[in-house]
C-alpha positions as CSV (number, residue, x, y, z in Angstrom):
1,M,20.8,-3.8,20.7
2,G,18.5,-5.7,18.5
3,V,20.4,-8.9,21.2
4,A,18.6,-7.4,24.1
5,F,15.5,-6.9,21.8
6,V,15.7,-11.0,20.8
7,Q,16.0,-11.7,24.8
8,V,12.5,-9.9,25.5
9,F,10.7,-11.1,23.0
10,A,11.8,-14.3,23.7
11,T,10.6,-14.3,27.3
12,Y,7.3,-13.2,26.8
13,G,7.3,-15.9,23.8
14,W,6.9,-13.0,21.2
15,S,7.3,-14.3,17.3
16,R,6.0,-11.1,14.8
17,F,7.1,-7.6,15.2
18,A,6.5,-4.2,12.5
19,M,9.4,-1.7,12.8
20,L,8.9,1.9,12.8
21,N,11.9,3.7,11.9
22,D,12.6,7.5,10.6
23,E,14.8,8.0,7.3
24,Q,18.3,9.2,8.8
25,V,20.6,7.1,8.4
26,V,21.3,5.9,11.7
27,C,18.2,5.0,12.1
28,D,18.2,2.7,9.2
29,V,21.4,1.1,10.3
30,G,20.8,0.5,13.6
31,S,17.2,-1.3,12.6
32,R,18.7,-3.5,10.2
33,A,20.9,-4.7,13.2
34,I,18.2,-5.5,14.6
35,E,15.8,-7.1,12.8
36,Q,19.5,-9.4,11.3
37,A,18.9,-10.6,15.1
38,F,15.7,-10.7,14.8
39,R,16.0,-13.1,11.4
40,D,19.1,-15.0,13.2
41,T,16.2,-16.1,15.6
42,N,13.4,-16.8,13.4
43,V,11.6,-14.1,14.7
44,T,8.9,-12.5,12.0
45,M,9.1,-8.9,10.6
46,T,4.9,-8.3,9.9
47,E,6.0,-4.5,8.5
48,W,9.4,-2.5,8.1
49,I,7.8,1.2,8.0
50,R,10.2,3.6,8.0
51,T,8.8,7.7,8.4
52,P,10.3,11.2,7.3
53,Y,11.8,12.7,9.8
54,D,9.2,15.5,9.8
55,V,6.2,12.5,9.8
56,K,2.8,13.8,11.2
57,E,1.2,13.1,14.3
58,D,-2.0,11.9,12.0
59,K,0.2,9.5,9.5
60,L,2.2,8.1,12.6
61,E,-0.7,6.8,14.2
62,E,-2.4,5.2,11.3
63,Y,1.1,2.8,11.0
64,L,1.4,2.7,14.3
65,L,-2.7,1.3,14.0
66,R,-1.1,-0.8,11.0
67,M,1.0,-2.5,13.7
68,R,-0.7,-3.5,16.3
69,D,-2.6,-4.8,13.6
70,R,0.3,-6.8,12.1
71,T,1.5,-8.0,15.2
72,R,-1.5,-8.4,17.4
73,G,-1.0,-5.1,19.4
74,K,3.1,-5.7,20.4
75,I,5.1,-3.2,18.7
76,T,7.8,-2.2,18.8
77,H,9.7,1.0,17.7
78,V,13.6,2.1,17.4
């Protein structure tokens, strides 16, 4: 999956991203593979937010706004 994200970023010329995932092991393992794919192509992760599985809507909105501010509107959600 990481290669697909890298290809999309290359197509649009994006060089920064933030990642949001819950703390479940499956999500964490997939996220680490995506992080490595970006690192291998010099794309910068500005922030990696790990949330509880039952994150509340207002907190989720806060995270998304923070991600937008740190990536200039380019959000990748896994």
